[in-house]
C-alpha positions, 0 to 999 in steps of 0.5 A: 777781566770781564768789562773794560772801559778806556777813556770813553767820552761823548759830546756830553760827558768827560772821559771815564775809565774803569774795569769790572771782573765777573760778579762786580757791580759799579755804581755811578753818581754825579751832578745832573747834566754830567753825562751819566746817561750818555756814558751808558749809551756809549757803553751800549754802542748807542751814541758816538763816542771816543775811547774803547770798550772791551768785553772779555777782551773783545773790542766793541768796535769789532762787533755789529751794534746788535751783536754787542747789545745782546751781550751788553744789556742797556736799560734806560731811565724810560724804556721803549714799548713798541707793541700793544701787549707786554709779553711781545717785548720779551725774547723769552718769558721771564721765570716765575720766581723773577716775577714773584720776586718783583711782585709782578703777577704772571698775567701782567705779561698778557696785559696791554702796555697802556695799563702799566704803571711807571713802576711796573714798566721799570721792573719789567724793563729790567726783566726784559734785559735779564731774559737775554742773559747779558754778560753786562747790565747797564742800568740808568736809575732803574728804581727811580719810580719804585717805593723802597720795598720794590727798589730793594727787591729789584736790587736783590734780583740784579745782585743775584743775577750778577753773582749766579751768571758771573756777569757785571753791572754798571748802575747809575744811582743818585740814592746813597742808601741804594749805592750802599746796598749795592756795595762794592765800588762807586765812582763819581761821574766827572763834570766839565766835559769838553764836547766832542765835535758833532757827527759829520762836523769837521773837528 
């Protein structure tokens, strides 16, 4: 078992459990406000949560957050950009064939972030996560700002990565056609969560 989630719940999401073998993609859908993004943040060890998460048998709680996130890569719906130039955000330069697959010219890495379109930011954010070579990818609607052609190209690239690296992915998507293209398994995020106590507040 590569990735196992046991009754993970946050203040804003109901408990959820699932497991993934190497090479698997799980798509997640659900009503707005059901806590899909919060669930991903918990899996990335970015938000307080109950339950347990295991990567290849290693408990998330036994690793420092930065160690965990080198193995479990998280791409939020709106990625952060802290430096002036695009290339400064990459651990290593993405391969030319990855850039080409997403219709991104190599010179874009030397461009200022402020010139990027929302679609370019989304594609580059996924590439940024892939260059770290995570064992698990957590993707929060990564094609939301893309046209169908670019969305399909990004889907193909992620699927290829998952297969070639024997990794896994958890992909939040509202698009039924996209979930079909990703194939495999799909789960609906349970609604009606019971909020957990706020951090620092007695239960």
